[in-house]
Residue, then its C-alpha position, 0 to 999 in steps of 0.5 A: m500500500s502506497a503512502p498518502r499523497a500530499k493534499g494538492y500535490n501536483s507532480r508536474s509543478q515546478g519549484i520548491q514546495s512543502h508537502v506538509l503545509p497543505h495539511a497544516g490547516a489554519l496554522t499556516e494562516r496564523a503563522t503569517r498573521y501572528f508572526g509575519i512568516d509566510l511559509a508557503r512564499l519562502p521558496q519564492m522570496s528574493d534575497r532582499e525579502l529574506a533579509q527583512f527577516a534578519d532585520r526583524a530578528t536583529a530588532m527583536t533580539r535587541l528588544k528581548e535584551i531590554l524586556p526585563i528592564l522595561e518590565k521593571h519600569f512598567t511595573t513601577l509606573i503602573e504601581g506608582q500611578v495606582e499609589y498616586e491616585q490613592f494618595t490623591q483620593r486621601v488628600l481630597k478627603q482631607v480637603e473636603k473635611g478641612s473645607k467644611q471646618i473652614d466654611k463653618s468657622l467663616l460662617d461663625a465669624w460672619l454671624l458674630s460680626k453681624g451680631y456685633d454690627k447690630h450692637l454697634q448700630s444700636m450704640n450709634q442710634r443712641a449716640g445720635h439721639g443724644i446729639q439731637k437732644l443736646e442740640t435742642e438744649h442749652r449748650s452748657e459746659q456739661d452738655l458739651n462734655r456729653l456731646d464729646f462723649q457721644a462723638a467718641i462713641k461714634m468714633i469707636h463704632l467706626r473703628h470697630q467696623n473697620r477692624a471687623k471688616a479687616i478680620g473678615e478679609k484676612v480669613p480668605q487671604a490666609k487661605r489663599q496664602m496657604q494654597v500658594q505656599e503648598t504650590l511652591r512647596r510642591q514645585g520645589e520638590t519637583r525641581k529637586e527631583l528633576l535636578t537629582y535624577g534628570t530626564a535622560g536616564k542612565p547611559g545605554k538608552g541607545l537600545w531604544q533606537g532598535v525598539k523604535s525601528f522594530f515597531g516603526g517597521 
């Protein structure tokens, strides 16, 4: 009994051909799709086409040499990004809590200032009534002393108003100053890291050129 004849075999065909490939099914197509290797065309390829396999193999060899380094760097980048996002979340939670406390303090201060303003307004009205009363009476020495006292009360009222306004303005200014200081601190840390480690990395990065050529091709 004779051996099975290769599928698609033609005894009159010319050139080099494989008797295995016709029985390989989808594997032949996968070799081309996944690895860029067309086994059926190999015998008909020119020297220049065959040389492209050598170029790809050289680039792949160079890539394999740095894969452990890349894996370490990529792991650091991924883990660092996760830790950074978790850090950001923790900071935002603190910002929320701190902001609520500051907002409450600002509201309390505003309510206190409104209550004090009402108190000063009452004093001012009393002082105004006293002045009107003095204007309708005889200007005795005692009346003049009382008038000076009421004028002093009004001056104190104005001073307290200005002081309360200044305090209300200092609270948001202090908050902005803290934010500016924090921004400057972060910029300083970033600059220190940049000057310490640089951006070019360690020597030997010429290997990247082969990787670039491989992926670019």
